[in-house]
C-alpha positions as CSV (number, residue, x, y, z in Angstrom):
1,M,0.0,0.0,0.0
2,S,1.3,3.5,-0.9
3,L,2.0,6.1,1.8
4,S,-1.0,8.1,0.6
5,G,-3.2,5.0,1.0
6,I,-1.9,4.4,4.5
7,G,-2.6,8.1,5.3
8,R,-6.2,7.8,4.2
9,L,-6.6,4.6,6.2
10,V,-5.3,6.2,9.3
11,V,-7.6,9.2,8.9
12,F,-10.6,6.9,8.3
13,V,-9.9,4.8,11.4
14,A,-9.4,8.0,13.5
15,V,-12.7,9.5,12.3
16,G,-14.5,6.2,13.0
17,V,-13.1,6.1,16.6
18,I,-14.1,9.7,17.2
19,A,-17.6,9.0,15.8
20,G,-17.9,5.9,18.0
21,C,-16.8,7.8,21.1
22,S,-19.3,10.6,20.4
23,Q,-22.1,8.1,20.1
24,T,-21.2,6.3,23.3
25,T,-20.7,9.5,25.3
26,A,-23.8,11.4,24.0
27,P,-25.7,12.7,27.0
28,R,-28.9,11.0,27.8
29,L,-32.1,12.7,28.9
30,L,-32.4,12.2,32.6
31,E,-35.7,10.8,34.0
32,P,-37.2,13.0,36.7
33,E,-36.9,11.8,40.2
34,V,-40.2,10.5,41.4
35,K,-41.7,9.3,44.7
36,P,-44.9,7.3,45.3
37,A,-47.8,9.3,46.8
38,P,-49.7,8.1,49.8
39,P,-53.1,6.4,49.2
40,T,-56.2,8.5,49.6
41,P,-58.9,7.4,52.0
42,I,-61.0,5.9,49.2
43,A,-57.9,4.0,47.9
44,E,-57.3,2.6,51.3
45,E,-60.9,1.6,51.7
46,K,-61.0,-0.1,48.3
47,E,-57.8,-2.0,49.1
48,E,-59.3,-3.3,52.4
49,L,-62.3,-4.5,50.5
50,G,-60.2,-6.2,47.8
51,K,-61.6,-3.9,45.1
52,P,-59.6,-2.3,42.2
53,S,-57.9,0.8,43.6
54,W,-55.5,3.5,42.6
55,N,-52.7,2.0,40.5
56,P,-49.2,3.3,41.6
57,E,-48.2,3.5,38.0
58,W,-50.7,6.4,37.6
59,D,-48.6,8.4,40.1
60,L,-45.7,8.1,37.6
61,I,-47.9,9.2,34.7
62,V,-48.8,12.4,36.5
63,E,-45.3,13.1,37.9
64,K,-43.6,12.7,34.5
65,A,-46.3,14.8,32.8
66,L,-45.8,17.8,35.1
67,P,-44.4,20.9,33.2
68,P,-41.6,22.9,35.0
69,E,-44.1,25.7,35.8
70,M,-46.0,23.4,38.1
71,L,-42.9,22.8,40.2
72,S,-42.0,26.5,40.3
73,P,-42.7,29.1,43.0
74,R,-45.4,30.5,40.7
75,V,-47.9,27.9,41.8
76,A,-47.1,28.1,45.5
77,P,-49.7,30.7,46.4
78,A,-52.4,28.8,44.5
79,I,-51.9,25.6,46.4
80,K,-51.0,27.1,49.8
81,P,-54.1,25.7,51.6
82,F,-52.8,22.2,51.1
83,C,-49.1,22.5,50.7
84,P,-47.7,25.6,52.5
85,R,-44.2,24.2,52.4
86,F,-44.2,23.7,48.6
87,N,-41.4,26.1,47.9
88,V,-38.9,24.4,50.2
89,L,-39.7,20.8,48.9
90,S,-37.4,18.9,46.6
91,D,-38.7,18.4,43.1
92,A,-39.4,14.8,43.9
93,D,-41.6,15.8,46.8
94,K,-43.4,18.4,44.7
95,R,-44.2,15.7,42.1
96,A,-45.5,13.4,44.9
97,Y,-47.8,16.2,46.1
98,W,-49.3,16.6,42.6
99,A,-49.7,12.9,42.2
100,Y,-51.6,12.8,45.5
101,L,-53.8,15.7,44.5
102,F,-54.8,14.1,41.2
103,Q,-55.5,10.8,43.0
104,A,-57.8,12.7,45.4
105,L,-59.4,14.5,42.4
106,A,-60.0,11.1,40.7
107,G,-61.4,9.7,43.9
108,A,-63.9,12.5,44.2
109,E,-64.7,12.6,40.5
110,A,-64.8,9.0,39.5
111,G,-64.3,6.8,42.6
112,L,-60.9,5.9,41.1
113,V,-62.7,3.9,38.3
114,P,-61.2,4.7,34.9
115,T,-64.3,3.7,32.9
116,T,-66.7,6.0,34.9
117,D,-68.9,8.2,32.6
118,V,-71.7,10.6,33.5
119,R,-74.2,12.6,31.4
120,H,-75.2,15.6,33.5
121,A,-78.7,17.0,33.5
122,E,-77.8,20.3,35.2
123,P,-78.4,23.3,32.7
124,E,-75.0,24.8,33.3
125,V,-73.2,21.6,32.2
126,A,-75.8,20.0,29.9
127,V,-74.4,21.4,26.7
128,K,-73.4,20.0,23.4
129,D,-69.9,18.7,23.0
130,T,-68.3,20.5,20.1
131,V,-66.5,17.4,18.9
132,T,-69.0,14.6,19.3
133,K,-72.0,16.9,18.5
134,R,-73.9,15.1,21.3
135,M,-74.7,16.2,24.8
136,V,-71.6,16.4,26.9
137,R,-70.6,13.2,28.8
138,S,-67.9,13.4,31.4
139,E,-65.6,10.4,31.2
140,G,-62.6,8.7,32.8
141,L,-60.7,9.2,36.1
142,L,-60.9,13.0,35.9
143,Q,-64.3,13.2,34.2
144,L,-63.2,14.9,31.0
145,T,-64.8,15.5,27.6
146,Y,-63.9,15.0,24.0
147,M,-63.9,18.8,23.3
148,D,-61.0,19.0,25.8
149,A,-58.9,17.7,22.9
150,D,-59.5,20.9,21.1
151,R,-59.3,23.2,24.1
152,Y,-56.2,21.8,25.8
153,G,-54.5,19.6,23.2
154,C,-55.5,16.3,24.9
155,D,-55.0,12.9,23.1
156,F,-58.7,11.9,22.6
157,D,-59.8,10.4,19.3
158,W,-63.6,10.5,18.9
159,V,-63.5,9.1,15.4
160,K,-62.0,5.9,16.8
161,D,-63.9,5.8,20.1
162,K,-67.4,6.3,18.7
163,E,-67.2,2.8,17.2
164,L,-66.5,1.3,20.7
165,P,-69.0,0.4,23.5
166,E,-69.6,3.1,26.0
167,K,-67.3,1.8,28.8
168,N,-64.8,0.0,26.7
169,P,-61.4,0.7,28.4
170,S,-59.7,0.9,25.0
171,K,-61.4,4.2,24.3
172,T,-58.8,6.9,24.2
173,I,-60.6,9.1,26.7
174,L,-60.9,6.3,29.2
175,Q,-57.2,5.3,29.1
176,P,-55.7,6.4,32.4
177,A,-52.6,7.9,30.8
178,N,-54.5,10.0,28.3
179,N,-57.0,11.1,30.9
180,L,-54.5,12.1,33.6
181,I,-52.1,13.9,31.2
182,C,-55.0,15.9,29.9
183,G,-55.9,16.7,33.6
184,V,-52.4,18.1,34.1
185,K,-52.8,20.3,31.0
186,I,-56.1,21.6,32.4
187,M,-54.6,22.3,35.8
188,K,-51.7,24.2,34.2
189,S,-54.2,26.3,32.3
190,Q,-56.0,27.2,35.5
191,L,-53.0,27.9,37.7
192,I,-50.4,29.3,35.3
193,E,-52.2,30.7,32.3
194,R,-55.3,32.0,34.0
195,R,-53.5,32.6,37.3
196,Q,-56.3,31.2,39.5
197,P,-56.0,29.4,42.8
198,L,-56.5,25.7,43.0
199,L,-59.8,26.2,44.8
200,S,-61.8,28.4,42.5
201,R,-65.5,28.8,41.6
202,S,-64.5,28.9,38.0
203,S,-62.4,25.7,38.1
204,Y,-62.9,23.1,35.4
205,W,-63.8,20.6,38.1
206,S,-66.8,21.2,40.4
207,T,-64.9,19.2,43.0
208,L,-62.6,22.2,43.3
209,R,-65.3,24.8,43.6
210,P,-65.9,25.7,47.3
211,G,-69.5,25.5,48.4
212,T,-70.5,22.5,46.2
213,V,-71.4,19.1,47.5
214,S,-68.6,17.5,45.4
215,F,-66.1,19.9,47.0
216,Q,-66.8,18.3,50.3
217,V,-66.1,14.9,48.8
218,F,-62.8,16.1,47.4
219,M,-61.8,17.6,50.8
220,R,-62.3,14.3,52.5
221,Q,-59.9,12.7,50.0
222,M,-57.2,15.3,50.9
223,A,-56.8,13.9,54.4
224,N,-53.6,11.8,53.7
225,L,-51.5,14.5,52.0
226,P,-47.7,13.9,52.0
227,E,-46.5,14.9,55.4
228,V,-43.7,17.0,54.0
229,C,-46.4,19.4,52.7
230,R,-47.6,20.3,56.2
231,M,-46.2,23.0,58.4
232,P,-44.5,21.6,61.5
233,R,-46.7,21.8,64.5
234,P,-45.6,24.4,67.1
235,A,-43.6,23.1,70.1
236,V,-44.9,23.6,73.6
237,R,-43.0,23.4,76.9
238,S,-43.4,20.3,78.9
239,K,-45.6,20.7,82.0
240,R,-42.7,19.4,84.1
241,G,-41.0,22.8,83.9
242,A,-38.9,25.0,81.7
243,G,-35.8,23.0,82.5
244,H,-37.1,20.0,80.7
245,S,-36.8,19.3,76.9
246,M,-39.4,20.7,74.5
247,S,-42.2,18.4,73.4
248,L,-45.0,18.6,70.8
249,K,-48.7,18.7,71.4
250,D,-48.9,15.0,70.5
251,G,-46.4,14.1,73.2
252,T,-43.5,13.4,70.8
253,S,-40.2,15.2,70.8
254,P,-39.2,17.6,68.0
255,A,-36.5,15.1,66.9
256,A,-39.0,12.3,66.7
257,S,-41.3,14.4,64.5
258,K,-38.7,14.9,61.8
């Protein structure tokens, strides 16, 4: 082989090695750190009765769908009634808070049953769905509608679903991932784009409208919020005297409460 041929071979091999290195060292997109959320009261009850309950995989769906804005200080004032410590939490704990909230919302809206659907008779909600051209039917874990696909960019396919039975779990609107991801988009619209608090009389969900019957159902499901969300209870001096260690109202020491 000539010297020029050897030179070309060396260059080819060097380029190949560099290309191979660049492929193996290319940065990978990191998965967000996630934590499981506690079970809501209805989830605990269903588990005790041996009934289908909240699937922990649904926590992951919610947590991975959260946009950066819903982990930022911008939402802290809107959710302060439930998570006053939101700003000091890790991102993983913030995601767990949202996963719990959507579980509570699904408990109040659909009893945690993905195939739940309701046709409302109330005049304020008995309107025509702009996609199906039929009276609105709320469906899935978060009781959403097909016209949410147009309003919020949700992955619902009416053309496909209209050929399926009413409660067929294969319907795009009844699939937990599609329903929950759509719910995250709606929540972002309320808190970030419209700058409204979580509890609002103009919320998409009646369960988040104070003063309604369904709001009380939702509030009962918020009883098991992640402990990190709560403000620490104030310490009080022991009745045995100021010279003794501090104790909390429940009788535990501050260290034990951490």
